[in-house]
N, C-alpha and C positions, 0 to 999 in steps of 0.2 A: 390231927394232922391230915387224916383222910378227908375230913370235912373242909379243911382249908384248900386242899387240892381240888375238891369238887367245886368250891366257890370260884377258884381261879379259872377252872375249866369252863364254868358257866359264863364267867365274865368275858373270856376269849370268844366263845361261841356267839354271845350277844353282840360283842363288838364287831365280829365278822359279819353278822346278820345286818346290823345297822349300817355298816360300811357298804354292804351290797345294796341295801335299800336306797342309800344316798346316791350310790353310783347309778342305779337304775333311774332315779329321779333326775339326776343331772343329764343322763343320756336322753331321757324323754324330753327334757327342756331343750337340749341341743337339736333334737329331731322334730321339735314342735313345728306344725304346719303354719305358715309356709317358711321354709328356710332357703329357698332358691327361687329362681325366676319361674313365674307361671306363664304358660303360653296359651293364648286364646286363638283357636283356629276360626277364621272368618271365611266362609265359603263363597266370597265375592271378591272381585278385583279391588285393588287399592284405589281409593277415590270414588268408588260407587257409594250410593246412598247408605247401604247397610254398614259399610266400612267406616264412613264418616261418623255415624252415630255410635258405632261400637267403640271407637277410639275415645269418645267422651267418657264412656263408662270404664274402659280399661285404665285410662289416665287417672280417673278419680279413685278407682279401686286400688291402684298402685300406691297412692298417697294414704289411703285409708288403712292399708295393712302394712305399710312401710316395706314393701317388697316390689321388685320389678314385675310388671305385668305387660307382656308384649303381644302384639297382634301378628299372626301368621296368616297371610292371604292364600287361600287354596281354592280358587274358583274352578269351576268345571263340572260337567255332568249334572247340572241342576242342583249342585250342592253335594252330590254323592262323593266327590273327591275329598272335600273337607271332612265329610262324615267318616269316610274310610280312614283318613289320616288320624283322627282321634281314636278310632277303634283299634288301631294298631299300637297304641301307647298304653302304658300302665294305668291302673285304676287308683292313682295316688293323688289326684286332684291338681297335678301340675300341668295337665293338658285339658283345657276346657273347650267347649264348642259354643260359639255365639251363633245362634240360629234364629230364623224368622218363621213366620207361619207357613210359608210355602215349602221351606226345606223339610219341616217336620210332617206336613200334611199332604203335600202334592208330590214331591220328589219320589217318595217310596212307591207310589202308584205308577209314576211315569217310567221309573227304572226298576221294574219288578225283578229283573235278573240279579240285581245287586243285593237282594234279600235285606232291605233296610226296614227296620221296625223301630220306630221312635220309642215305643213303650218298653220293649225288651232291651234295646241298645243303650238307652240313656236314662239318667235320673235328672229331673228338672231341678235347677237351683233357684231361679227367680225370673219371672217376667219383669223386664226393667222399663219398658215403655211401649206405647202404641202410637202409630202414626198413619196418616192417610197417604194415598198416592195421588199424583197429579197427571192428568192426561195432557201432555205437552205437544205442540206442533211447531213446525218450522215457521219463521216469521211471515213468509209470503204464502202460507197455506190459504186456500180459497174458502176457509171457514173460520169463525171466531168463537164459536161455542158448540156445545154438544148437539143442539138442535140442527145447526147448520152443517155439522159434520155428518149427521145421519142423512140429511137431505142430499148432501153431495155424494155420499157413498151409494145411495139408492139410485141416483141419476147416472152414476158412473160405476156400475158393477164390475168388480175385478180390476179396477184401475187404482185403487188406493192401497198403499203399503203401510204396514206398521212394524216397528222394530220391537224386539224383546231381548231379555238377557239369556235367551236360549230356550230350546224346547222344554216345556214343562215348568218354566219359571213362572212366578206370579204374574208378571206383565203379560205373558203369553196366555195363560189360562183365563185371566180376567177379561182381556179384550176379546178373546175367542168366545167366551161365554156371552158377553154383551152382543157380539156380532150375530151369534146364533139366535139369541132372544129377539133381536131386531131384524132378523133375516137380511143381514148385510153380507155382501161378498167382498171381502178384503183379503189382502195377501200378507202372510206372516213372513218376516225377515228376521231369523234368529241371529243374534250376535254372541260372541264369546266374552266380550267386554261390554262396557257401558256405551250404548249407541247415541247418547245425548249429543255428542259433538257432531255426529252426522245429521242429527235433527236440526241443530243450529245452522249447519251449512246448507241444508236442503237436500242432502243425499237421500234421506228417508224422511217422510213427512210427519210421522206420528210415533209416540212412545209413551207408555205409562211408567212414570218414574216416581220413586219414593220422594216424599216431600222434603226430606233432608237436603237433597241436592237440587230438586226441581224448583223449589221456591226461590232460591238465589238466582237461578237462571232466568226465571220469569221476571223477577224484580229488576234484573240488569238489562232486560229487553232482548236477551239472546233467543228466547222462545216465547210462544204464546201459550197461555193456560186455557185449555178447552173445557175442562171439568175437573172436579176433585171427587175423591171417594169419601165415604163416610156419611153420617147422618146430617151434617150441616156444613156450611161453608167454613173455611178456615180464616182466622183473623188476618193472616198475612195477605190473603187474596180474597177480600170481602165481596168482590163483584163477580166471582167465578162460581157458577152453580154446581150442584152435585149431580152425579150420574143418576141417582135415584129420583131427583126432582124432575128429570125428563120423563121417566116412567117408573112408577112405584113397583118395587119388587126386583129391580135390576141390581140394587146394592143396599138392601135394608141394613142400616147401622154399619155399613162398610164391610159386611160379612164376605163379600166377594173381592172387593178392591183394596181394603185397608189391611194393615198387618200389625203384628206385635213382634217385639224382639226379646230374646231371653238367653240366659246362660244355662248350659247343661254340662254334666259330667258323665263319664261312662258309668253304666250300671255296675255296681260293685264297689264304687268309691265309698270309703267309710262315711257313715252317717254324720259323725262329728265334723268332718271336713265340709260336707254339704251344708250342714247347719251353720257353721262358722261363715262360709261364703255367703249364704243367704242373708245372714244378719248384716254383713257389711254392704251387700248389694242393695238391700232394702234401704239402708241408711243413705247410700249414694243416690239412689233413684229419687228419694224424697227430699234430698237436700235442696234448699232454695236456689242455690247457684246452678245446680243441675237442671232444675225445672226451668229456670230462666233461659239457659242455653238451649234446651229442647224446644222451648216456645218459638225460638227463631226458626225452627224447622217444622213448625206446626205439629210437634210431637208432645206427648204427655208422659211424664215419668210415672211409673206405677209402683213397682217393688212389691211383688206378691210373694206369698208363701210357695214353697216348692210343691206342695200338694195341690194348690190352686192351679199352678201351671200344668202339672201332670193331668189334671182333669180337663183342662182346655185342650191339651194335646190329643187326648183320646177322642174328644168330641170333634175337633177339626179334622182329624185323620179320617174319620168315617164320613164326614160331610163332603170333604173335597175328593175323597176316593170315588164317591158317586158321580161327581161332576167330571172327573177325569175319564171315567168309564163312559159316561154319556157323550162326551165330546170326542172320545176315542183318541186321546192324546197319548202317544207312546214313542219310544225310541227304537 
């Protein structure tokens, strides 16, 4: 009798334990990532080059994981506003940061009071693409290529303006760097939004714009392409020379003027979530349809490991930090 009671008691305990395990499994399944909308903070205005390319990836990622992935545009302070937005949110993978080379390697040095540290603040998920910039000019500009631009600037010191996306933005640093190397005296006009419309109208004559939006403007005749960054001309603009072809060392392999795009999560985001997102973003980046769409913007899909992008971040952070200090760019 006692033996029967013990067996019954063991059966009850086992049943309760199994029930608890099944409940935990069901709870885990219900809470499996992602089970709600993922928000991707893009630190640029809607319609800007980075925003246009970012939406290619967020749309594709949404379909890949069968969950809504939406863009939040948070432009301002060279990307620091978007950076801070993500840092104020939980490390649960539902708020990601879509950043480019300048945000991670230039902005922290230009805005030192913000205490931005890409290595301590973020974990890289994947670099998704690389792309060049195009130096565009208003249609009636008195120069048609980089050689003529340099000649015009030297003959007219202090009379040529160029626009940028703001102090410390990639277009600002790159053009300022080239001007310093070539001893050109030109004037910086910082914008809070995309100045390309003002370039088209002639309000400001020059702007270094990402290829994603610059190429369509050039092909439509709205602006002139003066030069492209990177190691070679881009297929969409085969007759436009590179910055580096004018003078070797100005932009070897696009290190100064070209950029990369990547997804990041706050440091502390669970590794399984980072790994899962990396797997899907690599697949999206290397998908033939994605590659075809990026080609239209002179961009190349990459899809790297998180560790690879973390390594790039550390290297770029040091490289551009030296340039910012040498050019004395600050806010």
